[in-house]
N, C-alpha and C positions, 0 to 999 in steps of 0.2 A: 407181498411187496406193496409199499405205499406209493400212490400216485398223487401228485399235486398238479392241478391244471389252473393256470392263470388265464382269465378271460378279459379281453380288452374292455375298457370303460366300465369295469366292475370293481368294487372295493374289496370283494372277498374272493378267495380262491376255492376251487372244488378239490376236496381231499378225500380219498378213500383207499381201502385195502383191497387188493385183488390177488387171486391165486394164479394168474397168468404169469409166465416167465417174462423177464424184461425184454428179451429178443422178440417175443410175439407182440408185445405192446409197441415196441419201436417199429416193427414191420407194419402193424395196423395203422399207425400214425403216418408213416412215410407213404404208404399206399393211398391213404385218404388225401394227403396233401399233393402228392405227385399226380394222382388221377383226377384232380379237380373236383373231388366230392364236396358237397355242401355241408356235410356233417360227419362226425366221428362218433361211433358207438363203442362204449367200453362197459364191462360188467365188473361188479365188485364181488368180494368173497361171500356176501350174503345172498347173491343172486339178483341184486338190483341192477338196472341198466341206466347208463348215463349217455345222453345224446348231446354233443357239444358242437356248435357251428364252427367249421374250420376257419371261416373268415374272422372270427373273434378270438382265435388262439393267440395268447401273448407268450406263454411258455408251457412246457410240460416237464415236470421234474419226476424222475423215477428213483425211488428209494432202493435200498439194498434188498436182496432177496432173502437175507437171513431173517429167521424168526426172532422176535424179541424175547429176551430172557426175563423171567420173572423170579424174584427172590434176591437173596444176597449172594454176591460173588466174593470168594475169599482170595 
């Protein structure tokens, strides 16, 4: 699943693929925001970790959980 995170006062967005289901990501974001956490930590499909300050979150876009198809479709 692709995740795109917009950060306030930044011209670029953070975009990466993760193996986590959408519900788990939504729950992690909601827990961080509701609990007053200062940052949110997410991991991508390659094992890299991303730490994003919750005060700077502009938006979080969760893509579909379908894998991308490669090749020609008839």
